[in-house]
N, C-alpha and C positions, 0 to 999 in steps of 0.2 A: 447560701447553703454551702457547707464545706464538702469537698470531693476528695476521695482518697484513692491512692494508687491501687490498681487491680490486684496486685499481689500483696497488698497491705491490708490484712483483715482486721476489722475493728468492730467490737460489739458495743453499741451505744445504748446506754441506759436511758429510759424515759427521764426527761428533765424533772418530772414530778415524782419519779419513783424514789421511794425510801429504801436504801440498801443497808442492811445490818451485817457487819462482819464480826464473828464471835470466836472465842477461844484463841485469841491472838497470844502466842507464847510470850512476846514482849513487844510493846508499842514504843518506838524510839522517837526522840526529839519532841517530847510533849511539852508544850509551852501554854500554860493557862492564859497568860497575857501575851500580847504581841511584842516580841523581842526583835529588834532590828538587826542586831549583830552581837557576837560575843568576842571578847578580847582577853588576852593574857591568860591568867589562871582560870577564868571562866570557860575557856575552850576545852578544858579537861572534864567539864561537867556536862553529861548528856542525860537529861531527865527521861525516865522511862516508866512505863506501867507494865507489870507482869500480869499475865492471864487477863487480857483486856478485851474490850469490844470497841467498835467504831461505827458511826453512822454517817452515811453519805446521802445528801439530798440536794437536788438542783446543782450538781457538780461541785458542791462544797462539803466540807466537814461540818456536820451539824451537831455531833455529840461524840463523846468517847469517855471511857472510864474503865474501872475494874469490873470483871464479870460479876463479882458479888454485888455490885451496885447497879446491874443492868435493869433499867426500868421495865416493868411489865407491860406498860401501855404503849410501847413503841409501834407495834403493828406494822412491821416492814413488809413491803411487797416482795422483797427478795432477801434471803438470809444465806450467808456464805460462812461455812465453818472452816477455819484455817488452823486447826489444831496442830501444834508443833512448829508453826511458822511465825516468822517475825515480820512486822510491818514498820517501815520507816518512810519519811518523805522522799519523793522522787528527787534525783540529783538536779542541782541548778548549775549548769555549765555556763560560766560568764565570759568565756573567751574562746571563740572558734572562728574559722575561716572556711566553712564547709561548702561555700558556693565557689567552685573553681572548675576548670576544664582539664580533663586528662589526668596525668600523674607525673611524678618525677622519679620514677624507678631507677633511671640511669644514674642520677645523682646519688642515690642510695648506694649503688655499687661503687661509684667514684669515691665516696667517703670510706667505704671498706678498703679501697685501694690506696688510701692515705691522704686524699684531698680534704681540706677543711671547708666548713660552711662558707667562710669568707672567701676562700680561693675559688670555690664554685661560683659564688656571686660575682666576683671580679672578672670572670671570663664570660659573663652574660647569662649565667644560670640563675638558680634561685628564684626570687620573686619576679625578675624580668622574664625568665623562661615561662613562668605561669601566666604572666601578662600577655605574652605573645600568643600562647595557646588559647587564652580566653577570648582575645580579640579576633581570633580566626574561627571561633566556634559559634554556632547560632545560639540565640537566647533559649530556644526550645530544647536544644540538646543539653545545654548547661543545666537548665531546670530539671530535665530528666535524670541527669547524673546526680544532682544535688539532692533531689527528693529521696533517692535511695539511701544516701548518707543520713538524712534526717530520720527516715523510718528506722534505720539501724540503731541510732542513738536512743530513739524512743523505746525500742525493744530492750535496750540495755539499761533502761531505768531513768533516762533524762526526761524531766518534765517541764523544763524551761531552759532556753538556750539563747545566747547572744551570738549573732553572726555578723562578721565584718565584711566590708568590701575590701579593695586594695589590690586585686589582681587584674584591674582594668588599666589604671594609670593613664587613661584618656577620658575625656568627658563622657563619650558614649559607653566606653567599657565600664566605668564606675556606675553610671546610671543603669546599665544592663544588670549588673550584679544586684543593685539595690532593688530594682523591679522584681527580680527573681526572689529575693528575700521576702518582699512584700507579698508575692504570690504564695509562697510557702506558708507564710503566716495566715493568709486567708483560707488556705485549703487544708490545714492540719490543726488538730485540737491540742496545740502546744503553744505556750507563750514564747514568742520570739521577739527579742530586742535587737535593734539594728544599729550598727556602727559604721560611719563613713570613715574609711581609712585610705583616702586618696594619697596621703603622705606615707605610703608604705615603702617607697623607693623612688629614686629619681630615674625617669625613663632615659634610655640611651640617647634619644634625640635631644634631650635637655642637659646632657652631661656638661656641656660648656656654658650653660646658662641656667643655673639652678633657679634663679629668681623668676625666670619666665614660667617655670613649672609651678612654683609656689603661687605666682599670680594667677595661673590657670585654675588652681584649686580654689583660691579665694574669690576670684572675679567671675568664674564661669560655673564651676562645679557646685559650690555652696549655694548660690542663688537658685539653681535649678533643683537641687535637692530639697531646699526649704519650700520652694513653690509647690512641689509635688508630695511633700510630707513623707520623704523616703528614709529618714534616719532619726534615731533618738540621741545618738552620741557621736562625738568626733574623736578620732584617734590619730596618733603620729608615732612612727617608729623612730624614737629619739635614741640614736646610737651612732657611734663612730662609723663613718662611711655611708650614713643614711641621712638623718636630719639632725642639725645642731640644736642646742638648747634654745638659741635665739630664734631659729626657724620654727621650732616646735611652739614656742610661745606666740609667735606671729600667727601661726595657723590655728591654734586652739582659741586664741582671742577672737579671730574671725568667726570660728564656729560658734562660740558663745553668743556673738551678736545675732546669729541665726537661730538661737534657741537650742543648740546642741551642747550637752554637757560633756566635758573631757573624760576619756579613759585612755591611758597612755602606755605604750610599750616602752619600758625603761630597764636599764641595767641587765640586759641579756648577756652582753660580752664585756661591757665597760661601765663604770660609774662616772658619768660626765656632768651631773647636775640636773638630770631629768626629773628625779623625784622632787627636788626642791621646787622646780618649775610647776610640777603637777600639783603639789600641795598649795603653792601660791595661788593657783587658779581653781582651787577647790575641786580637783578631779575626783570623780566617783571612785576610780581605782587606778592603781599602778600595777602593771602586769609584767611578769618574768622574774626579775629580782634575783637572778642567779649570782650576781656580783653585788655585794652590799658592804658599804663602808659604815663605820660607826655613825658618821654624820647623816647617812641616809636613814638609818633607824631612828635617830633622834628627831629628825624633822617629821617623821610619820607619827610620832607620839602626840596624842591629843588632837590629831587631825580627824577629819571626816572621811579621809581617803582610805579605801580598802586595799591592802597589799594582796596581790593574787599570784600564787605560785603555779607553775606549769610543769610538774615533775616528769610527765611522759616526754616532753620536749628535751629535758636534760638526759633522760634515758636514751632517746633515739639519737641525739647528737653527741652524746658522751661529754657533755659540758657539766660544770658544777650544778648542784641542786641548791635551790633557795634555802638559806640558813634558818629554817623554821624554828628550831629549838631556841636559838639566840633571840629571834624576833618575838616569840611567844613569852620567853622569860623577861624580855624588856617591856612586856605589857601590850604588845600589838595584837590585833586580830590578823587572821590569814584566811583567805578563800583559796579553794582549789578549782582548777579548770583544766580542760584537755589541750587547748591550742590546736584542735583538729585542723590540719592543713596539709597540702601535698608535699611540702618540702622538709619540715622539721618534726611533724607529728601526724603521720597519716593514720590516726586513730581517734575516735570519739568516745572511747570506753572509759566512762567515769569510774567504773569499778576498779580498773587497772590503776587509775590515777590515785584513788584512795589507798590501794595496796602499796603503790610505790611511795606515797607520802609516808606511810608507816615504816616501810622497809628501808628506804634510802634517806628520808628526811627526819626519821626518828620521831614522827608525830604519833601520839597514841591513837587507838581506834576512835576514841571519843573526840579527840581534836580533829581528826581527819573527817569524821562524819559531820561535825559542826561546820568545818570548812567547806564541805561539798554540798551543804544544804542551806542553813540559815545565812552563813556568810557569803556563799555564792549568790543567794538571792539578793543580798545587800549590794553586791557588786554589779547587779543589773538594775538596781532601784526598785525591786519588787518584793522586798522582805515583809511588806504588810499583807501580801496575798500568797506568798510561797515560802517554802523552806522549813516549815515546822508543822507539827500536829497541833493546830489551834482552831477553835471553832470559828467558822466564817472564812477560813482560808480555802484555797483550791484543794479539791480532793485529788492530789497528785501523790501517788503512793507506790512503793515497791513492796510486793509480797514475796518473801524469800521461799525457797524450798525448805524442807525440814532440815534445820541446822542446830548445832549444839548451843551456840550463842552468837551474838553479833560480832564477836572477835573473829569468827570464821570468815566473815566477808573479806577483810584484808589478808587474813592468813592464807586462805586457799586462793592465791592470786591468779591461778590459771583456770579456775573453775567458774562456770556461770551458775551462780546460786540463786538467780531470780526465777521465780515461777510465773509471776504475773506482774504487769505494770498497769496502773490506773492513772489516767491523765484527764483531769477535769471530769471525773466520774465515768470516763470511758475505759473499758477494758481493752488493752492493746494486745494483739496477738503477735 
């Protein structure tokens, strides 16, 4: 039985209850057939039905269509009239680090005063700072901090989320994070996918012996994670000053042997060949992509690897944005995610991500919504059950306030235009 925080109110519908939602101004991301992802020019197409109805039963979407085709024999136990409001699939956030201890507010001020992200990291800040805090904080306290963040993103419309480890950098620290993620998954009605990111940075005590830390990841962390079924994916921060391409390949090859599919941090500050290594190993996604060379785009063509952009990270750090227009023009798909973490993106607001993608990356609203729903689901391996309005998929829905059109969602970037969120048939307060 799932338990929810005392301050997190949730109205759970009966699993057998049939709920009918009527007079939907516009139903977005309607896919009659299960589409796994959309790419290139397809990203500009967002199928919708105006003046629509939708039926939820057993936590799933069981029917939808135009109001003029509403079946008379539905006989719902509950009927909700949302006249003037738009419904779309809940956001699928495929890249977060929301299990952490404390914050890094001082580093935020340091950057205002002129220090770069790399300079802060080189003096022992950044990821290493978060690792120190996490290893000094009890598992229960970290859980209590993390569940507040999870509840917040659910209220902001996220219906599925990937959460990474990576702020432990010790065997026990990494396992502690993964146990907390598993507990969150068990206690909240939201799909959570888990990524092991022990290769987030080299701990200070291993600075003179990088190989020893990589051996620790491969020989001690991975077997324990696999034994306790604590992760779905493996990730590496493949970047200058962090892990080389050769080290990345060594770590993800070890993870693959333990049944973990790769999802890799690449091209945040430099293009060093990480994308090529990711595609070679059939990574599910490559994430960040602020710096892209023509050869990086070429290698992603016709691959099964989803490029994931993190625009709120670029906004917060003042670094380049992923060149979405160029990538889409070249036929690539793109997913959008928050990168929610204490150092470079202390926000899990997918609504802001969608707005920022439109404003700064020049994605159209249609492209951004596709990127934050169906393509985000693909980047977590769940697009068969999430990310679109399709019969049989999870009833994960955002009900907007009364708005003029869905263009208002990215346009009014500072406003909360969400009235209600439904996750697996549950109304979230």
